[in-house]
Each structure stands twice: as C-alpha cells, then as structure tokens.
N, C-alpha and C positions, 0 to 999 in steps of 0.2 A: 503493500500500498503505500503511499503518497504521502510526507513532511506535510504534503499543504492536509489532508484529513486530519489528521493529529492535532493543527495547531490549529482546522475547525475544532475536533471534540474539546480542544485544551478551553476553547476562549470564551464554545460556549456554555462548556461549564461551571468558567470566571463570572461570566454576567451572569446564568443563572442563578446561578449563587449571591451574588453580587446585588439581583438582584431577590432574592427567598426573601434575605437575611434583615433589607430594605424595612420588604412590606409589614414580614416579621415581625421588625420595631418598633415601627408607626403605628400598626395598623389594625393586623389579627391578633395580636397580642402588645398589651406594650405594657413595659415596665410598672410596674406600679407602689415598687423602692426608690430608686431609679430616676431622676426624670430619661429623657428621650436621646434630649438629645449625649448624655456621660457615654447609656450601651452604645448610640450610632461611636461616638468615640471612636469605645475598649473593643463594639464591636464587627465595625463594617469601616471602619479607617483602617487599619493597616490592609484589607484588604487592597486599598488605593496606593498604596508602596508603587507595588512595577509593574500599575498601567500599562506607565510608560515604556518598560520594557520589554513588558509579552509582544504591544503594539510594531517594536518596533522589531521582531523574532530575536529576539535577541536571544544565543543557547544556558548563560553564568543569566540572568533572571528565569528562567524559566528551570533551572536547576538548583538556584534555593526559595521559589516559591512550593517546591513541588511536599517542604517541609510545614510553609505556612497552612496548603493545601490535607495537610495528616491532624492537624488540629481542629480545621475547622470537624473533618471526617467525627474525629474522639468526639466533638462536641454535639454535634446528630447525635451521636449513643449517647452520648449522655440524656439533649432533650428526646430522643424517642424510648430513652422508659421510664418517662410519663406517659402519662394513656389521657393527659388532656392535651397534646405535644407531636403523639405517635407521627401526625403524619409528614407534619417540619420539621422536624427529626429526619423522616426514611425517606425528604424530598431534600434534606442535607450533608444524607450522609448520598443519595446520587449523586447528585449535583458538584460533591468533591472525588467522590472516583472517578467523574468525566475531566475537573485538571486536571487532576492525580494522570489516571490513566495519560490521557492526550496529552500535560507535554512532555513525558517518562518516552512514550512510541517517536515525541514532535525529537525532541533529542537526543533520540533513537539515532535516528530517521535521521537527518542534520547532520547530526557527524556521519556516517556513513556516506552521505552524497557531499562532505563536506574530500574525506578523503583521495 
C-alpha cells in the first residue's frame, strides 16, 4: 500500500480524535468540576502542538506523536470503563488507534521509499 493511504488514515484518526474531544468536552458532557476552558487546554491543547509537522508530513513529528496517541488510547480505555461514557471512550480508542497505526505505517512506508 502507498504511504499516501497511511497518511490519510493517520490524519483522519488525528482530526477525528481532536473533534471528538472538543465536542465531548464542550457539548456532550462538559465537566462540572473544572471550567471547560481548563479541561480543553489540558486535554485538547497538546493535540495542537504537532499539527504543523503532521500537515507537512515530517517523519520526526509522526514518530513522537505516536506516544501521544497511546496516551489518548489509555484515556479512552479509562473512559470506556465508565458505563455513562462507554461509547465516547470506544470512539476515542478507535480514533487513537487509527492515528497510531496510520502514523506507524506512514513512517515505515516513507522511510522505505526514501532508501
């Protein structure tokens, strides 16, 4: 398969996760303990750091963002363990896995093509 398909999978997972977390935090189930802005900055804010590098297809950025995707996967597993947030947690798991798998395969295919 081509690296373009893997890039599309990674970016689709990334943007889907970003959109899910923003809608989850602001509209679906806003936090009653903390202000919404604080939750957005701490939970969604880190996703914005690698955006420029991922859009420009930098392998280094894709490499270190794979660790971020695993954090969001773990947070999704935690959310899926609560019955009232199960479907949101399962979506978070799905999107973070798409980001992770797409990113790893993109790195592998691009590195192989550059040899």
